[in-house]
N, C-alpha and C positions, 0 to 999 in steps of 0.2 A: 215968683221966684223962689218962695220958701218951699214949694213942692219939689223944685228942681234939687235944692240943696238936701231935701231929705231923702231923695232917690241917690245922688250923686256920692254923698259921704258914706252911707254903708258899703255901696259897691267898691269904692276905692279902699276901704278897711279891707274888705275880702281879698281884692287884687294884692295889695301890698303885703297881706298876711301870708298868702301862697308862695309870693317870692322870697319871703323871709324863710320860711319852712325849707323852701328847695335848696336852700344854700347848703353846702357840706362843709360843716366844721369839724376839723381834724382835731382829736383829743390827744394830749401828749401821752407818752407811754408812762405807764405806771412804774414807780422807782422798784428797783431789785429789792427783794427781802434781805434781812441779814445773813442769811445762809447763802446767799448767791442766786437762787433760784427767782424768777419773775412772780411777783405777787398777782393773784387775781383781783379783778375790780370788786367792789362791794355789791351786793344785790341790789336793785332798783326797787322803788315802792311799787307795789301792785295797784292796778287800777280795777277796781272790782265793781260790784253792784251799786255802791254808793253813788257813783258818777251818773249813773242811768236816773237815779232817783233825783238828783240835783237838777239835772236836765229837765225831766217831767215837771218837777215843781217850778221851775223858771217859766216854762212854757204856760203852765196854768197861771201862774201870776201875769204872764203877759196878756193872755186873755181876758183875765180879770180886769186888768187896767183898761184894755180896749173897749170893754163893755161899760165900765164906769164912765170913761171919757165919751162914749156915744150918749149915755143918759145924761150927761151934763149938757152935752150940745142941743140935744132935743127938748130939753126944759125950757 
């Protein structure tokens, strides 16, 4: 039963997250500037190379934890 829960829970999280991301959320219009012209939205934050490094480190840590778990089970 535990193996089934271990498989079902991540699959459900993936399915739910895809539904949440696919929803179209309308943003309210930006307020007009004092001069009467519509103001432009502020620039978003860039996603650059730091994200790739974090994902790689997370994968390395996950593999490390799996190896350590296998060593403790074999002892």
